[in-house]
N, C-alpha and C positions, 0 to 999 in steps of 0.2 A: 611723855609721850617725847620720843627724836624723831627730829626731821632730820632726813638727809637731803644734802645741796649738792648738787652737782654743778660745778662752774666751767668756763672754757680758760684753758691754762694760758691760752693768748690773749684774752680779756675776762681776767680775773671778776670783771662786773657784769658780763654776760652768765646769769642762771639759766642754766640748759634747763633744768628738771629740778624740782622739790617732791619729796615723798614722805610718807611717815614709814621709819621702820617697823616693819613686821613684829608682832611680838610673837611669844614662844608657842603660844595657843593658836593662833594663826598659822605657823609655821606647820605644827602639827593636823589642823585641818587640810592644809594644802596637802600634806602628804596622806592623809586618809582618801582623800577624793580622788587623789593620783592611783593611790592602792586600789580605789574602786575600779578606774578606766583600765588599769593594769590587764585586769585579769581576761577581760575580753580581747583586749590589744593582742596578748600574747597566744591568744586563740586563734587569730587571724591567720589566715596562709601566708607564706613568708611572702609568696608572688604579691599579695596585698598591701602588706607593710613596704614591700618594693617600691608599687606606685605609687605610694603616699609619700615616700622623701622624694621620689622623682619628682613629683608635682608640686613639693615644697622648695627642691633646686630650682625649679622655672619662676616661682614667685620671687625666690631671690633674687635671682635673674635681673626679674623685670624690677625690683627695687633698689638694686644696685646703685643707681644713681643718690636717692634719697639717705640708703643709710650711709654711702661716703661722705656725704656733705656733714651728716649729724656727726659721723666717728671723727672728723677731721675737726668739728668745732667742739665737740667734747672731751676727746682725750689730746689732740694735738698733735695727732700723725699725719705726716706731710701727704699729699694729696694723691702722689705716687705708689706710696707704700699702701694709704686707706684703700684706694680701689682695687691694690693689687690683693688685698686681704680679703675683699667681700667677694672677688671671683674665686681664691681659693675656697670661700666656703662654699660656694655655690659647688665647685668640685667635688668637695668632700661629700655633699650631701648626695651628689651623683655617683659617687665611689662606693659609700655606704648602702644606698640603694642596690645596688648589684651584689654587695658581700651578704645580704639577707639569703643570695641563693646559693651561697657555699657549703658545702655538706656540714651539717651542724652536730657530727658523731662520728664515732667507728666502731667497726665491727671486729670481736676476737673469738677465736676459738673457744667453745664450749668445752666443759671438762667430761660431758658424755657424747659429743661430737653429733649431737641431733637437734639442741638449743641453739636459740638465738641468743649469742651475749653481746651486750652493745653497752657503749660509753656514750651518752648524749648530751648534749648542752641544755642547761633552764636558763631561763634569766631570772635574776635576783630578786625584782619586782619593783622595789622604787629607789631609782640613782640620785642621790645627793650632789647637785654638781655645784660647786663656787670655785669662782674664777676670777680672774685679775682684770683691771683696767686697762694692760697696755696691749693686748691682742682681743678687742672686745665682740670680734666677730669668729677668728679662727680657734681661737682657745676654748670657746662655750659650743663649738659647732663639731670640733674634732672630740670631745666629750658626748655631746648631747646626741647627735646622730647615730653613732654606734649603740649608743644605749637603748635608744629607741629601734633601731632596725633587729637587736636582737630579742625585743619582744618585752624591756623595761617600759614604766612609765618615768618623767624627769621632774624633778622639783630644783630650780635652778637659783643662787644668789649671787649674782652678782657684784662686782664691787661696786661701791656707792659712783666712786667716780664715772662709772660708763655705766651708768642706770638707765639713762634714755636711751643709749642704743641698744642695750638690752632688751628694753620693753618694745622697742620697735622691731629687733630681730624676732621676737617670741611670738609679737602680733601675726609677721609674716608667716612662720613655723606652725602656729597653731590653725591656722586659716583652712588646715587639710587634716587635724587632729583631732580624734575622737575629745569631747569636753574633758577637760581636768588632766589629761594626758601628760601636759607639760604647763608649767605654771612657774613663775617668777615672784619672789620672795623678796623684797627690799630690804637691806638691814647690812648690819657689820658684826660685832661680834655676839650678840645676841641672837640676831636670827640664823648666822651660822652655827653657834652650838646648839640651838635646838634642830636646826637640821640635820647635823651630825647623830646625834641622838634619835631621831626617828627614821632615818633612812635606813635601807636594807643593802648600799653598796655607799662609798663616799669617793668622788673623787675631787680634789683637790691641786689647785696652781697658786702660789702667791709666796709669803714668805717664808724664811726657815723657822724661826718661832710657832709662827702660829702654824705651820706644816706637821711641827712634830707634836704641838698640843692635838689637834685633828688626827693625828696617826694614834697618839695616845686614849683618846677618847675613843674611837671606832675599836682598836684593840680591845678596850676595857669593856664591850658587849658582848661577844664581838662581832664585827660584821666585816666586809672587805673592803679595803680602802687601799687608793693610790694617793701619793702626794707627791708634786713637783716642786722645788723648793730653790730655784737658783742657779748662779753660778759664778764663778769666779776665774774665767777664760782666759786661756795662755794662746797666745800664736808665734810659732817660733819659726825664726827665720835664718836658714842658713847663707853662708858667703856664696852659692852658687844660685841662690834662689835670680828671677827676674825683679830687679830693685823695683820697679816702676809698677809693674803688676802687682808683687805683692804689697807695696804702700798704698795703692787704690783701694785694693780689696780690704786690706787693715783699717783704713781710714773710714770706710764705710761702714765695716763691722763693728768699729767702735764708738762713732759718732751719729752715724745713721739714727732719726727717728731720737736723736739725743741720749741714745745709748741704754733705752729704756725697753731690752729685751733680754732677757736671761740668757741668750746665746751671744751677748757682745763680747768683743774683744776687751779684756780691762788691762792683762799684762803683756807687754810685747818683747817676748825674748830673743834677742839678736845675739847669735854664734857669732864671735870674734869681735874685731873692732866695729862697734854700733854707729860711728861717724857718718857713715856714708849713708847709709839706710835712713837713721834718723832725720838727716836732712831731708832726705826723699818723704818720710811719712809727714814730716811737719808742713811741707809743700802741699801732700796730699789732703791733707786736713782744713791746710788754709783755702784751699779750692772750693769745698764745700759750700752750699748757699746756706746761711743761717736767717731765716725770717718767720714770716706767717704760713703757716702750714696749707692753707689755700692758696698759695701762690705756686704757681707749677715751676718746677726746678729748685726749689726748696729742700735740702736733705736734711736741715736739722730744725727743728721747731723748738718749742718749750718743753719745759721738763712739768711734769702732771702738778706740781704744787710750789709753795714755796718751802715747805718743809723739804723737797725733794734739791731744789735749788740750794738749800743752805747746807743738805750734805754735802754736795759738789763743793763748795765754797771753801767749807770746812776742812775736809780731805784736802784743797788744795793748799790751804793754809799751814794745815800741819806739814807737807812735803817742805814750802817755804820755810817754816821756824825753824825745821830739822838741816836746813842747809842744803835742799835739794833744787834742783832747778826746773822752771816752767818754761816750757818749750815753747806753748802757744795759748793764749786762752787764760782761764785763771779768772776772771772777772764774770759778773753779770753784765749781760748785752744792754745799752742804753736805750730799750725799747719797753712799753708797756708789756706785762705778761711776764710769766717766770722764766723768762730766759737766761739761759749762762753759757759764754763761749764755749765751743770745744775746745777741751785742756788736754795737753800733753805734759808728763811732767819726766825727768829722769834723774839719775844719783839720787835714788830714794832711799833712805835711811831701812834697815830690815826692821819688820814690824810695823811699818806705816799701814793703815788703814787701806791705803789705794793696794797696797800689796796682800792684804790679808781678807778684806771683808768686800762684798757686793755693793759699791755704792750706788749704782743704777742710776747713772748719768752719763752725761757726756767727759770722760776722764778716762783716761789710760796712761801706765807706765811702761816706760821703756826700760828695760834691764837687761844688761850685760849677761851671757854666760859664755866660758872658756871654752867649752866642746860641748858636743851632744850629750854625753851624760850628766853634765851640767846644767844643760838647758832641761831636760827631762827632769831632774830633780828640782829645778825650781819650778816648772808647770804642774808637778805634782804636790808642791808644796803648801797646799789648803785644803780645807776643810771640802770645800765644792770638787767634783768632779762630772761636768756636765758636758762642755764641749772643749775642743783645743784643733788647731790648726799647725800645720807645718808646710814650710817654703821652701820649697828644694827644687832642683833639676836633676839629683841623683836617686834614682829608682831603689836601690838600697837602704840609702839613708832614710828616706820615706817609708818604707816598710819596715825597717829598724825601729825607727822613733814611734811610729805609729803604733806600735804593738807594744809599746813601754807606756805609754799614758794612760792615765785614771782617767778616762773621760769616757761619757757614755757616747758620744759623738765625734769623731775624726775628720776633719777633712785635710784634705794635700790639696795645695795651690790654689785654695778656695776660701772665704771668709766663715770666720767661727759660726755667725748669724746666718739664719734661714734652715726651715728643715723641710722633708719632703712628706706629706700627710698622708703617704701610702708606706710609710718606711715606720718602723719603732722607732720610739721617740722617748729619751729618759735618759738620767746620767747613774753616777754611781756614787759611793759615800755620802755628803751629806746633801746633794743634789736632788734623790729620787728615795722614794720609799715605795714598793709594790709593784704591781705589775706594768710593763711598757705601756704607753700611748699610741694610738694610731695605727694604722695600715689593720694586717690582719692580727696582731697581738690583740686589739681591743676585746675582739672575742673572749680571750682568755681573763679579761677582767670584768666582763658586763655579764659574763654567765659562768654557772656553775657546771660539773661535770657528776651529772647521776650514770649510774652502771644499773642495767636492765638486763635481768633474765627472763626469756619467754621460752619456757618449757612444751615439749607436745603435751598435749591433754590424754593422749591415748600412747599405751607401752608399743 
């Protein structure tokens, strides 16, 4: 029997929750119960599902304070970000409550001119949801809410590091749902594998290696699958950019929440002489408050665990050992918890981890580019393709460079981090597989298309 332990990253002695990992048989039982509940749920009028989701949104709004405090404690997210995330969760539920009333298909001309030819959307059945710890409310809800809205049941395996938050969120949602329609299975690889093997559709967000395994397992069955697997995101700064504004945006995008976002900036590509902008960026990073995430004004809290802190420090040591320069940070903070100071590096040797892989912590590298073409080459020269930003006051440059970036999200004069829940979300290359998440694109994943012909009974 495996016991899962979730600890507060700012106070590792604080055990937030302990739970036994669900066995494969228990996961199968949860899926079976969900499948039984789903048949009646899918038969409900769309207006009824809309009302239930709207009620869940109000319950979540009422529980916002409790959920915010628990999220801060469990994953170390700064107060301003955690409260904003819960508010976004409320908005997501309200949004999908209304999306249930959107058209659920199309009509087409029939061959005989008399029949009805319809293409209608049908729910898959049971959606298996696998989510990470870094957005313990928003990411689950932008999967769970559309899955339910379009008539599916949900079995959800959250990351063990965010288990307490997941259990509270599920309790809030389940108060208005039929029994068994939404369930949480605690676990790691065993439970996740069992869920992939049993579900009718799988939505995953997490690491690249695990995501590839999920996609392969789902494809072997085959069932619908989508996987979001991280980023190695670049912000390109041109000489005509507003230096102060760009530096502030990039500092927050790179170091906010200790860089633990798949859309965080990890490479800052400066076109031309980088010195002036590098100085401004170092100052902007230095102005970010580091400390207890429960304290107002703190922007950078701890990383999730000691392995994550070690990854940032190892990447910094690699830069230093190869002759690179540490511009700021590069060491653990002298306080209890898994803190590491926001770290900027430059003069980094080609092939260094910080340039090639997602470190998932508060570290970013400054890289000089000769011109726009060189900047695009550098930005695109990684296996991921999730987010990118362009800072310039020239519209022609913004349009040209944006169109050439291998990224699912491109921001102009705005940080790479942050997404709009009503817009499609996803990347290219190794960042994403399958249909886009969020917004109206979610219906394409959580339903399948059935073509129906209704012919007259008489000639």
